[in-house]
C-alpha positions in Angstrom: 20.4 18.3 5.8 18.1 15.4 4.8 17.6 14.7 1.2 13.9 15.3 0.0 11.8 16.1 -3.5 12.4 19.3 -4.6 9.1 20.3 -6.1 5.5 20.7 -4.2 4.3 18.9 -0.9 2.8 19.5 2.2 3.5 18.9 5.7 -0.1 17.6 7.5 0.5 16.5 11.4 1.9 13.0 10.8 -0.7 12.1 14.3 1.6 8.5 14.4 2.4 8.9 18.2 -1.2 7.5 18.5 -0.4 3.6 17.7 3.7 4.3 16.9 4.5 2.4 20.4 1.7 -0.3 19.5 4.0 -3.6 19.2 2.4 -6.1 16.7 0.0 -8.4 17.7 -1.1 -11.1 16.0 -5.4 -10.8 15.4 -7.4 -13.8 16.7 -8.6 -15.8 13.7 -12.4 -14.1 12.8 -15.5 -16.1 13.0 -15.8 -15.3 9.6 -13.9 -14.1 6.2 -14.7 -12.0 2.8 -11.8 -12.8 0.6 -12.6 -10.6 -2.1 -11.2 -11.7 -5.8 -10.0 -8.2 -6.6 -7.5 -7.0 -4.1 -4.8 -5.8 -6.8 -4.2 -3.3 -9.6 -5.6 -5.2 -12.6 -8.6 -8.2 -13.6 -9.8 -9.9 -10.7 -8.6 -13.3 -10.1 -11.3 -16.5 -10.6 -12.5 -17.6 -8.4 -11.9 -21.9 -8.9 -14.4 -22.5 -5.4 -18.2 -23.1 -4.6 -19.9 -22.8 -1.6 -19.7 -25.9 0.4 -16.2 -26.5 -0.4 -13.5 -27.5 2.1 -10.1 -25.2 1.7 -6.9 -24.9 3.5 -4.7 -22.2 5.1 -2.6 -20.7 2.1 -4.8 -22.9 -0.9 -5.2 -21.1 -4.2 -8.4 -20.4 -4.3 -8.7 -17.3 -7.4 -6.5 -17.8 -9.7 -4.8 -14.7 -11.8 -7.0 -13.7 -14.6 -4.6 -12.0 -16.8 -1.2 -10.4 -17.1 -1.7 -7.7 -14.8 -3.2 -9.9 -11.9 -2.7 -11.9 -9.2 -3.5 -15.4 -6.7 -5.8 -15.5 -4.1 -5.6 -18.0 -1.5 -7.2 -18.7 1.5 -5.9 -17.2 4.7 -7.4 -19.7 6.5 -8.7 -23.7 6.7 -12.4 -23.8 6.9 -15.5 -24.3 5.0 -16.8 -21.4 2.0 -20.3 -20.3 3.5 -21.4 -18.5 0.1 -20.1 -16.9 -2.8 -21.3 -13.6 -2.8 -20.6 -9.8 -4.3 -18.6 -8.0 -1.8 -18.2 -3.9 -2.3 -14.3 -2.7 -1.0 -13.7 0.7 0.7 -12.0 1.3 -2.4 -16.4 1.1 -3.6 -15.4 -1.9 -6.0 -17.7 -4.3 -6.8 -16.2 -7.6 -6.2 -17.3 -11.7 -5.9 -15.6 -12.8 -3.0 -15.7 -16.0 -0.9 -17.1 -16.0 2.7 -15.1 -18.5 5.2 -16.1 -20.3 8.2 -13.0 -20.8 9.9 -12.3 -24.1 11.4 -11.8 -24.0 15.4 -7.9 -25.5 15.0 -6.1 -23.6 12.8 -3.0 -25.3 11.1 0.8 -23.6 11.4 2.6 -23.0 8.4 5.6 -25.6 8.4 8.8 -23.9 10.0 11.1 -24.4 7.3 13.4 -21.8 5.3 14.1 -22.5 1.7 18.1 -21.8 0.4 16.4 -19.8 -2.0 20.2 -18.5 -2.8 20.7 -21.6 -4.8 17.5 -20.7 -7.3 17.8 -18.7 -10.2 16.2 -15.4 -10.9 13.6 -16.9 -13.0 12.5 -19.4 -11.1 12.0 -16.8 -7.9 9.5 -14.9 -9.7 7.7 -18.0 -10.8 7.4 -17.9 -6.8 6.4 -14.5 -6.9 3.9 -15.0 -8.9 2.6 -18.1 -7.7 2.2 -16.8 -4.1 -0.1 -13.8 -5.4 1.9 -11.2 -4.3 1.8 -7.4 -4.7 3.0 -4.0 -3.8 1.9 -3.3 0.0 2.2 0.3 -0.1 -1.6 1.2 -1.7 -1.3 0.4 -5.1 -1.3 -3.8 -4.9 0.3 -3.8 -8.9 1.2 -7.4 -8.6 4.6 -7.7 -7.9 6.3 -10.2 -10.5 5.4 -8.0 -13.0 7.1 -5.0 -11.5 10.2 -7.5 -11.2 9.9 -8.5 -14.5 13.3 -6.6 -16.6 12.2 -6.4 -19.6 15.4 -7.5 -22.4 17.9 -4.5 -23.2 16.9 -3.0 -19.7 19.0 -3.1 -16.1 17.9 -2.1 -13.0 20.7 0.7 -11.7 18.8 1.4 -8.2 17.0 -1.1 -6.5 15.3 1.8 -3.7 13.1 0.3 -0.9 10.2 2.6 0.1 10.0 2.9 4.1 9.0 6.1 4.1 5.3 5.5 5.2 4.5 9.4 5.0 0.7 9.1 5.2 -0.1 10.6 8.5 -1.5 7.9 11.2 -0.2 4.8 9.8 2.7 3.4 11.4 2.4 -0.5 9.7 5.7 0.0 8.3 7.5 1.5 10.9 6.9 -1.3 13.5 8.0 -4.0 11.0 10.8 -2.3 10.3 12.0 -2.5 14.1 10.2 -6.1 14.9 11.0 -7.8 11.8 14.3 -6.3 10.5 16.0 -9.8 9.8 13.0 -11.2 7.9 13.0 -7.5 5.2 16.4 -7.3 5.4 16.2 -11.2 3.5 13.4 -10.2 1.6 15.6 -7.2 0.3 18.2 -9.1 -1.1 16.0 -11.9 -2.4 14.4 -9.3 -4.8 18.4 -8.0 -5.1 18.8 -11.8 -6.5 16.1 -11.5 -9.1 16.8 -7.8 -10.4 20.4 -7.6 -9.8 20.7 -4.3 -9.3 24.1 -2.5 -8.8 22.8 -0.6 -5.1 19.9 -0.8 -2.8 18.7 1.9 -0.6 16.4 2.0 1.9 14.8 5.3 2.4 12.9 5.9 5.9 11.8 9.6 6.7 13.4 11.4 9.9 10.4 10.8 12.2 11.4 7.0 12.5 15.4 7.5 13.1 15.3 4.7 15.7 14.5 2.5 12.3 17.1 3.8 10.4 19.6 3.1 13.4 17.9 -0.5 13.7 18.3 -1.7 10.0 21.7 0.0 9.9 22.8 -2.2 12.8 21.6 -5.4 11.3 22.6 -4.5 7.6 26.0 -4.0 9.5 26.2 -7.3 11.6 25.5 -9.1 8.3 27.6 -7.3 6.3 24.3 -6.8 3.3 24.9 -4.2 0.4 22.2 -1.9 1.6 22.4 1.7 2.2 20.0 3.1 4.7 19.3 6.9 3.8 17.2 8.9 6.4 14.7 11.8 4.4 13.1 14.8 5.3 9.8 14.7 6.2 7.6 15.6 3.6 4.3 14.3 1.8 4.4 12.7 -0.4 7.7 11.9 -0.5 6.6 7.7 -0.5 4.9 8.2 -3.8 7.8 6.2 -6.6 8.7 9.6 -8.3 9.1 11.6 -5.3 11.1 8.6 -3.4 13.5 8.1 -6.6 13.6 11.9 -6.7 14.7 12.2 -3.1 17.2 9.2 -3.4 19.0 8.9 -6.2 17.6 12.3 -7.7 16.3 10.8 -10.6 13.0 11.9 -12.5 10.6 9.9 -14.2 9.2 11.6 -17.4 5.8 11.8 -17.8 3.9 8.3 -19.3 6.9 6.5 -17.6 7.7 3.8 -15.3 10.7 3.6 -12.9 12.4 0.8 -15.3 12.5 3.5 -17.5 15.3 5.1 -15.0 17.0 2.3 -14.4 15.1 1.9 -11.3 12.6 -0.5 -9.5 10.9 0.5 -6.2 9.2 -1.8 -3.5 7.4 -1.2 -0.6 9.2 -2.6 2.8 5.9 -4.6 3.8 6.2 -6.5 -0.2 9.9 -7.0 1.1 8.7 -8.7 4.2 5.9 -10.7 1.4 9.1 -11.6 -0.5 10.7 -13.4 2.4 7.4 -15.4 3.5 6.7 -16.5 -0.2 9.9 -17.1 -1.1 12.4 -18.8 2.0 9.1 -20.0 4.4 7.2 -21.1 1.0 3.8 -18.8 2.5 1.6 -17.4 0.5 0.4 -13.2 0.8 -2.9 -14.5 3.4 -2.1 -11.4 5.6 -0.6 -8.1 6.2 0.2 -5.6 9.3 -2.5 -3.2 9.2 -2.6 -0.1 11.9 -5.9 0.7 13.4 -6.4 3.9 14.8 -7.3 7.7 15.1 -8.8 9.4 17.6 -11.7 7.6 18.3 -10.0 4.1 18.8 -9.7 3.1 22.5 -6.3 1.6 21.8 -4.4 2.5 18.8 -2.9 -1.2 17.2 -0.9 -2.4 14.7 -2.2 -6.4 14.2 -1.0 -9.0 11.7 -4.5 -9.6 10.5 -5.5 -12.1 7.8 -6.9 -10.9 4.1 -10.6 -10.6 4.5 -10.8 -9.6 8.2 -13.6 -7.8 8.7 -13.6 -3.9 9.8 -15.1 -4.5 12.4 -13.5 -7.5 14.1 -10.0 -4.9 14.2 -11.7 -2.2 15.6 -13.1 -4.5 18.4 -9.5 -6.1 18.7 -8.4 -2.0 19.5 -10.5 -2.2 22.2 -12.9 -0.9 20.4 -14.2 3.0 20.1 -13.4 5.2 22.7 -15.8 8.2 21.1 -18.2 8.4 18.0 -16.4 8.5 14.9 -17.6 11.0 12.2 -15.3 8.9 9.4 -14.3 5.4 8.9 -11.1 5.4 6.3 -9.1 2.6 4.7 -5.5 3.6 4.3 -4.4 7.4 5.2 -6.3 10.2 5.2 -4.7 11.8 2.4 -5.1 8.9 0.1 -7.6 6.4 1.6 -11.1 5.7 1.4 -13.7 7.1 2.9 -16.4 4.2 3.8 -19.3 3.5 6.3 -20.2 -0.4 6.9 -18.2 -2.1 9.0 -19.1 -5.7 7.1 -16.1 -4.5 4.8 -13.0 -6.6 4.8 -9.5 -5.6 4.0 -7.4 -6.5 1.4 -4.2 -6.7 -0.1 -3.3 -2.9 0.0 -5.4 -2.5 3.5 -3.0 -0.1 5.6 -4.9 0.7 8.2 -8.1 1.7 9.3 -9.1 5.2 10.9 -12.1 6.3 12.7 -11.4 10.1 13.4 -13.8 12.9 14.1 -14.3 15.3 11.3 -13.9 18.8 12.9 -13.6 20.4 9.4 -16.4 23.6 9.6 -15.8 25.7 6.9 -17.8 26.7 3.4 -16.5 26.5 0.0 -16.1 29.4 -2.1 -15.2 30.0 -5.3 -11.2 29.2 -6.2 -9.1 32.5 -4.9 -6.7 31.9 -7.8 -4.2 32.3 -4.7 -2.1 29.3 -6.4 -1.3 27.6 -3.0 -2.2 24.0 -5.5 0.1 24.9 -7.9 3.0 25.1 -5.5 2.4 22.0 -3.6 1.8 20.2 -6.8 4.4 17.7 -6.1 4.4 16.8 -10.4 4.2 20.1 -11.4 0.5 20.6 -12.4 -1.9 23.4 -12.5 -4.6 22.0 -10.1 -7.2 25.1 -10.3 -6.8 25.1 -14.2 -7.8 21.4 -14.8 -10.6 21.6 -11.7 -11.9 24.6 -14.0 -11.7 22.6 -17.4 -13.3 19.3 -15.9 -16.2 21.1 -14.0 -17.1 22.8 -17.0 -17.6 19.6 -18.3 -13.8 19.8 -20.6 -12.6 16.8 -20.1 -10.7 16.0 -23.3 -9.1 19.4 -22.4 -7.9 18.2 -18.5 -6.3 15.2 -20.3 -4.2 16.7 -22.5 -3.3 19.6 -20.0 -1.1 16.2 -18.0 -4.3 15.5 -15.4 -3.2 11.6 -16.3 -0.1 12.5 -14.5 -1.9 13.4 -11.3 -1.1 10.8 -8.7 -4.5 11.9 -6.4 -2.0 12.4 -3.6 -3.9 15.5 -1.8 -1.5 17.6 -1.4 -3.8 20.3 -4.2 -7.1 19.6 -1.6 -4.9 20.0 1.6 -3.1 23.6 0.7 -6.5 24.8 -0.4 -7.8 27.9 1.3 -11.1 27.7 -1.0 -11.8 23.9 0.2 -12.7 23.0 -3.6 -12.7 18.7 -4.1 -9.9 19.2 -6.1 -9.2 15.7 -5.6 -12.7 14.5 -6.6 -12.8 16.2 -9.3 -9.1 14.7 -10.4 -10.6 11.3 -9.9 -14.1 12.5 -11.9 -12.0 13.8 -14.7 -9.9 10.9 -15.0 -13.0 8.8 -15.3 -14.7 10.8 -17.7 -11.8 11.9 -20.3 -10.9 7.8 -20.4 -14.7 7.4 -21.5 -14.1 10.0 -24.0 
C-alpha cells in the first residue's frame, strides 16, 4: 500500500492520457514575447530597460525589488518594442517588456560548471542571481526558501514529483526525459541545505518515472530515495506531501522549515541545475498544452513571455471550440479569455476544455462533504456562511488563512456553491479589515 496523507482529499479524473505520451519539444521562437515583471511571489521586479533597447538572451532586464522578489531575464536576444501594462492569467496587472526577437538566436555556451567546489552561500547567491522561483505554482523565490535560519537544520529535503493536478504532464515528462539533470539539481540543492535525507515523492500513476529515477539513482549511487505515493489530490501541496512522505504536520502559520523540512518541485530542481551547472538564468520552462479542445496535446520547452496563442498554435490549434481556457490545472488554475496573455514562470499548463457542467446552485445542504474533503481540516460551509454575510473578521478567526484554495470543497459540494471563490474573497476582505 502506497503512503498518502490521511485527512481529506479528493479523486478527480486525472485526464493525463491526453498528453502523457507527448515527448517534450522546444517551441520555435515566437514573433513577440511579453515578459512581465511580476511572475513570482512578492514585489514585482524593477524594470531596467526602456523601449528601443537591445537585449541579449539571459540578460537581466528586471531586478528583484525586495527580499521576497526575483530577478527577471530576457528569454531571447532582440529589441524591446515597448514597455506597457499587461494583464496576467491571474488577473494581476503588471509592467512588461514587449520583445521582438532577432532572427538568429545565440545558444548558451555548453560549459558545465564544477559546482561541487563552491560553498553553500555561493550556490545560494547564484540561485538568487538567476531568478529561480518555485515552479510548482507558488513561485516563491528559491533563494529565500533555501535560506536556513541560524539555529535550524534541514532533516529532510522532499522533492515534489507528484503533479497531482489533472491534465498536467510537464513534470512527468521532465522526470522521464531529463532524469540526470533533475537529479543533479537535487544534489545542488542538497549541497545548499545539507539535509540528512532526500526523498522524491511520485504518485502511483507515474510508476515508469519512479523506475527511471530509481535506476539513475542506483547507477550514480546517489543518497536519494524515490517514494511512490497513492493517487490523491492535493498531494502536491507542501503540507500534504510532508505528511505522506515523512509523516510530519506543519502547524498553522508555520513553514516546512519549522518541522525540519524543505520541499522543492522537480521543475525547480531542473531550473537550479541549469542555473548552477550551466550558468543559465530562468528564462524558459516546460508547459503542458492540453485539453479536449486541443488538436495535438503537447509538452513544450517555451520561453517565458510566450503568448498563449503561440502555444495553442504549436499544439495544432483547436480541435473544437473551447468553453474555457485555464492557466495551470483545473483545480487551482486561473480561467482567462485573452489568447494574448503571456505565460510566466508559474505557467505549468494551458488547458482548453469543454464546460459540460449543467447545474444550478442551491442552498447549502449541510451534508458535510466539504468538511470531509478539506485536507486542512477546516469547515468550509461555516466559513462560506460567515463570508457571504460579511463577517470577515469572524472567518479569519476560524482559520480562513489556513485555506490553500485547493478546490476540494467545491469539487465535493452537491449544492455547487462557489466555496473557493468565497474563501478568496474572504481573505482579501479580511486583510483589509
